[in-house]
C-alpha positions as CSV (number, residue, x, y, z in Angstrom):
1,X,81.8,1.7,276.8
2,X,83.9,4.2,274.8
3,X,81.6,3.8,271.8
4,X,78.5,4.3,273.9
5,X,80.0,7.3,275.6
6,X,80.7,8.9,272.2
7,X,77.3,8.0,270.8
8,X,75.6,9.6,273.9
9,X,77.1,12.9,272.9
10,X,75.2,12.9,269.5
11,X,71.9,14.8,269.3
12,X,68.9,12.5,269.0
13,X,70.8,9.3,269.9
14,X,70.1,7.2,272.9
15,X,72.2,4.2,273.7
16,X,71.6,0.8,275.1
17,X,74.1,-1.9,276.0
18,X,72.8,-5.5,275.6
19,X,73.0,-8.5,273.4
20,X,70.7,-9.3,270.5
21,X,68.5,-11.7,272.5
22,X,68.2,-9.3,275.4
23,X,67.4,-6.4,273.1
24,X,64.7,-8.5,271.4
25,X,63.1,-9.3,274.7
26,X,62.9,-5.7,276.1
27,X,59.4,-4.8,277.2
28,X,59.1,-1.3,275.7
29,X,56.8,0.5,273.4
30,X,59.6,1.5,270.9
31,X,58.8,0.7,267.3
32,X,61.6,0.6,264.8
33,X,61.5,1.3,261.1
34,X,64.8,-0.5,260.6
35,X,67.0,-3.0,262.5
36,X,70.5,-4.0,261.4
37,X,72.1,-7.2,262.6
38,X,75.7,-7.0,261.5
39,X,78.0,-9.9,262.0
40,X,75.9,-11.2,264.9
41,X,73.6,-14.0,263.7
42,X,76.2,-16.7,263.6
43,X,77.0,-16.0,267.3
44,X,73.4,-17.0,268.4
45,X,72.3,-20.6,269.0
46,X,69.6,-21.8,266.6
47,X,67.0,-21.5,269.4
48,X,68.1,-18.0,270.5
49,X,68.2,-16.8,266.9
50,X,64.6,-18.0,266.3
51,X,63.5,-16.3,269.5
52,X,65.4,-13.1,268.6
53,X,64.0,-12.9,265.0
54,X,60.5,-13.7,266.2
55,X,60.7,-11.0,268.8
56,X,62.3,-8.4,266.6
57,X,59.5,-8.7,264.0
58,X,57.2,-7.5,266.8
59,X,59.4,-4.5,267.4
60,X,59.2,-3.4,263.7
61,X,56.8,-0.7,262.5
62,X,54.2,-1.7,259.9
63,X,56.6,-1.2,257.1
64,X,59.7,-2.0,259.2
65,X,62.7,-3.8,257.7
66,X,65.4,-6.0,259.1
67,X,68.8,-6.3,257.5
68,X,71.3,-9.0,258.2
69,X,74.9,-8.6,257.2
70,X,76.9,-11.8,257.5
71,X,79.4,-13.8,255.5
72,X,79.1,-16.9,253.3
73,X,79.1,-20.5,254.7
74,X,82.2,-21.2,252.6
75,X,84.8,-18.6,252.2
76,X,88.1,-18.1,250.3
77,X,90.0,-16.6,253.3
78,X,93.6,-17.6,253.5
79,X,93.0,-19.6,256.7
80,X,94.8,-22.7,257.8
81,X,92.8,-25.9,257.0
82,X,91.4,-26.4,260.6
83,X,90.1,-22.8,260.7
84,X,88.2,-23.4,257.5
85,X,86.5,-26.3,259.2
86,X,85.6,-24.3,262.2
87,X,84.3,-21.5,260.1
88,X,82.0,-23.8,258.1
89,X,80.7,-25.4,261.2
90,X,79.9,-22.1,262.8
91,X,78.7,-20.1,259.8
92,X,75.3,-21.2,258.5
93,X,74.3,-20.6,254.9
94,X,72.3,-17.7,253.6
95,X,69.5,-20.1,252.7
96,X,69.4,-21.2,256.4
97,X,68.9,-17.6,257.5
98,X,66.3,-16.9,254.8
99,X,64.3,-20.0,256.1
100,X,64.5,-18.8,259.7
101,X,63.4,-15.3,258.7
102,X,60.4,-16.7,256.8
103,X,59.5,-18.9,259.8
104,X,59.7,-15.9,262.1
105,X,57.2,-13.7,260.2
106,X,59.3,-11.9,257.6
107,X,59.0,-11.6,253.8
108,X,62.4,-11.6,252.1
109,X,63.1,-8.5,250.0
110,X,66.5,-9.5,248.7
111,X,69.5,-11.7,249.3
112,X,72.7,-10.4,247.8
113,X,76.3,-11.3,247.9
114,X,78.7,-8.4,247.5
115,X,82.2,-9.5,246.5
116,X,85.2,-7.2,246.7
117,X,88.9,-7.9,246.3
118,X,91.2,-7.9,249.3
119,X,94.9,-7.6,249.3
120,X,96.8,-7.9,252.6
121,X,100.4,-8.2,253.8
122,X,101.1,-11.8,254.7
123,X,102.7,-10.9,258.0
124,X,99.9,-8.6,259.0
125,X,97.3,-11.3,258.2
126,X,99.1,-13.9,260.2
127,X,99.3,-11.4,263.1
128,X,95.6,-10.8,262.9
129,X,94.9,-14.6,263.0
130,X,97.2,-15.0,266.0
131,X,95.4,-12.2,267.8
132,X,92.1,-14.0,267.2
133,X,90.6,-11.1,265.2
134,X,87.5,-13.3,264.4
135,X,85.6,-15.6,266.7
136,X,86.7,-18.5,264.5
137,X,90.1,-18.3,266.0
138,X,88.9,-18.4,269.6
139,X,88.4,-22.1,269.3
140,X,92.2,-22.6,268.9
141,X,94.8,-22.6,271.7
142,X,98.1,-20.8,271.3
143,X,99.9,-23.8,270.0
144,X,97.2,-24.6,267.4
145,X,97.3,-21.0,266.2
146,X,101.1,-21.1,265.9
147,X,100.8,-24.2,263.8
148,X,98.1,-22.6,261.7
149,X,100.2,-19.5,261.2
150,X,103.0,-21.7,260.0
151,X,100.7,-23.4,257.6
152,X,99.7,-20.0,256.2
153,X,103.3,-18.9,255.9
154,X,104.1,-22.1,253.9
155,X,101.1,-21.5,251.6
156,X,102.3,-17.9,250.9
157,X,106.1,-18.3,251.3
158,X,106.8,-16.9,247.8
159,X,104.6,-13.8,248.3
160,X,104.5,-10.7,250.6
161,X,100.8,-10.3,250.0
162,X,97.7,-12.4,250.1
163,X,94.9,-11.7,247.7
164,X,91.4,-13.1,248.0
165,X,87.8,-12.2,247.3
166,X,85.9,-11.0,250.4
167,X,82.2,-11.5,250.3
168,X,79.4,-10.0,252.4
169,X,75.9,-11.5,252.4
170,X,73.2,-8.9,252.9
171,X,69.7,-10.2,253.6
172,X,66.9,-7.7,253.6
173,X,63.5,-8.6,255.0
174,X,60.3,-6.8,256.0
175,X,57.7,-7.5,258.4
176,X,55.0,-9.7,256.9
177,X,51.7,-7.9,257.3
178,X,48.8,-9.9,258.8
179,X,45.7,-9.8,256.6
180,X,42.5,-9.5,258.5
């Protein structure tokens, strides 16, 4: 609500609060040149994602583009082992998303993986994990998270910092034009 309230104060900005599936199903005449789906696709079931992508392609202008920002199927994050398994189970590969986009009426423009180094304080990282900063950790109860935090502490007991390579996957697609 606070973000929407601030956005409403900007000139030329209108706000809407709904999830991706609801947005894709809106019956309006608005046509978009660009749609960004950031850190959302892995939260949708396969069925809902297909419906969402197929509906969004209809909302794009003739030269409209859709960009998906997500993360890789396999990551180097300093998780505890069980969290890596949950991540992998819930985070499809970029190839899977490309296939769904193509099935839904898009032409792929590019698929890029952007790596960048990350260096974090071990205690801060463990605190983030225990606060369930990503949906991955919502699948663990407090006791499981405490055990996971202890596993991370053991893995980094000789260091105050954790270093890893963060990667973002950016998939750019455009509306496939229908030939008549």
